[in-house]
N, C-alpha and C positions, 0 to 999 in steps of 0.2 A: 833377295833376288828381285830385280826390277822387271816387271811385265810390260812389254811394249806391244800394244795392239796393232801397230803398223809393221811389225817385223814380217818379212817375206812378202810384203804387199807389192814390191816392185818387180818380183821375178817369179814366174810360174815354175821355172826350173829349180829354184831354191826351195820352193814350197814342196815340190815332188820329192826332192832329195831329202828334205827334212822329214817328210812322212816315211820315206824308206828307212832312214836312220832310226826313227822311233820304233817302227815295226821290228827292225833287227834287234834293237836294244831290248824290247819287250820279250822277244823270243829267247834271247840269251839269258836274261836275268830272271825269267819266270821259274827256272829250275829250283833254286834254293827255297823259294817261297812254297812251291808245289810240294817239295819234300816235307816241310813242316806240316802243311795241311793234311797231306796223305797220312802221315804218321799220327797226327792228332785225332783223325776220324777213323782210323783203321779198325778199331775194336767196336765201333758203333754198328747197329743194324743198318742195312742198305738204305732204307728210306731216310732215316735220321742222318746217315752219312752224307747224302746229297744235300740235305738242308744245311748241315754244318759247313760243308764246302762252300756253297753259294753265299750263305749269310756271313760266314767268317771272311771270305775273300772280299765281299762287297764292303763290309765294315772297315777292313784294313785299307782298302783303296780310298775310302772317304777320308780316313785319317792321313793317308799319304798326301791328299790334296791340301789338307791343313798344314802339313809339315813342309810342303814345297816352298812356302814363302820365307822360311828361315832355315832351310836345310844346310846351306853353305856355312852360315854362321854357327849352327849347331855342331858341325863336325870339327870346328876349330876350338871348341871348349874342352879343356883338359878333363880327362876321365870319363867323358860321355861314351866313347867307343869302348873304353876299358870295361865299364860297367855293362854295356850292351853285350860285349863278347862273353863276359862271365854269365850273363843271363841266358845267352844262346847255348852255352855249354851245359848249363843246368837244365834247360828245356830238352836238349838231346838226351841227357841221362833220364829225365823224368818220363819221356815218351817211351824209352826202352823198358823202364820199370813198369809202366802202365801196360805195355804189351805183354810182358812176362806174366803180370797178374791176370790178364785176360786169358792167356793161354792156359794158365794153371786152373782157373775156376770155370772156364768155358763161358763166362759172361762178360759183358762189356765192363771195362775197367774205368770208364770215365763217362760223364754226362755230355749231352750235346753242348750245353752252355760252357762247361769246363773246356771242351775242345775248342769252341769259338774264342774263349778267353786266351788260350794258348796260341791259337792262330793269329789273333790280333796283336798280342804282345810281341811275338816272334817276328811277324811281318813288319811292324813298325820299326822294331829294333834293327832289322837287317836292311831296310829299304832306303835308308838315308842316302847311301851311295847311288842306288838305283834312281832315286829322285833327281839327284844332281846330274846324272847322265841324261835323263829325259829333258831336264831343264836346259842343259847345254845344247842338245840336239834341236830343241824347239826355238832356241835363240830369242827367248822372251815372248814368243807368240802364245798368248793364253789359250786360244782355241786348239792349237796344235798340241800344247802341253796337256790339256784336258783329254784330247783324243788319245794321246799316249797312255795316260792313266786309265782311261776307260777301256782301252784295248787290252790292258793287262788282266782285267777281270776274266773274260772268257778264256784267255790263254792259260791262266793259272788254274781256273776251274777244270778245264779239260785235262790238263796235265796231271793235276792232283787226283782227279777221279780215276784216271788210267793207272797212276801209281798205286792208289789204294787197292785197286783190283789186283794188280800184280803182287802187292805185298800179301794179300790173302792167299795167293797161290804159291808164292815163293818167299817165305819168311826171311830168308837171308837178305832180301832187299831192305828190310827194316834196319839191319845193321849198317848197310851201305848208306842209308839215309842219315842215320845217327853220325856216321863218320863224316859225312858232308857238313853237318852242323858243327862238328868239332873243328873242321877245317875253317869254316866261316868264323867261328869264335876266335881262333888263333889270329886270323887276319885282322879282325877288329881290335883285339887286345893289343897287338904289337905294332899297329899303325896309329894308335892313339897318340896325340901330340905330346902328352906328358911322358908316356912310355918311351917315345922316340928320343926325347931329350935326355933320358937316363941311360938308355941302351941303344947303341948304334948297331942295328942288325942288318947284315948284308942280305941280298936277295936270296941266295941259296940258304942262308940261315932261316929266313922267314918260311921258305918252302919246307925245311926240316921241321920247324915248329908246327906248321900246319899238319904235317903227317903225324907228328907226335900227339897233337890234340885230337886228330881224327881217331887214332887208336885209343887215346885216353878216355874219350866218352864211353866207348864200349867197355874198356877195362874198369872204369869206376862203377858203371852200372852192374857189371857181372860180379865185381868184388862186393858190392852192397848186397846183391842177391845171395852170394855165398855166405856172407856173414849172417844173413837172416835165415839161411838154410833152405831157401826156396829153390825149386828146380830151374835150370837155365835152358833156354831154347835157342835154336838157330845155329850156333857154331860148335856146341859141345857134342 
């Protein structure tokens, strides 16, 4: 990606419109990342939960900045999105299993640093498309791009903190969050350049696969728990 420091310099209207687009993109795209963060810190004590959210989101955004300079090239490499999608599917299952363990023992099922690791890996994996959207809206203006990336921190922190509180009161939201991760995983896997060359999937087919993977995350986690003979929470 080429950064042009002179972009938007000739028009205040373009600058304002660019800022508006970036704010809107951040609002729309904060959801998936907030789900991962909320699920990762859900079983932590409240004080550690806030630290995990802020530190994890901040570290992930720093890595986003580094990824920005080659995001468009990265997405064109075969199997990158495929591997990323499989990783997100695994993270969705892992977070459900961790929550089930916490419910069973009454103790936290993960450490702060383990939660931060999950947040960082998942955020970077899912954020390549988000980075491209911000890069396109900024039109190569580096300060505007940095503004968009920086704005995503408080948005994700606020949303994930709210979600983690709601998950504590309404455990069914955890399953909805896992389903969202399954949907994201399917979108990444079946839009990978290598996969698209092998399988031509129509739009309605992709939607069906996203639904299947959303259900699949929950099904795989519950099947694993059943095989281990552990109690299952939320939907049983």
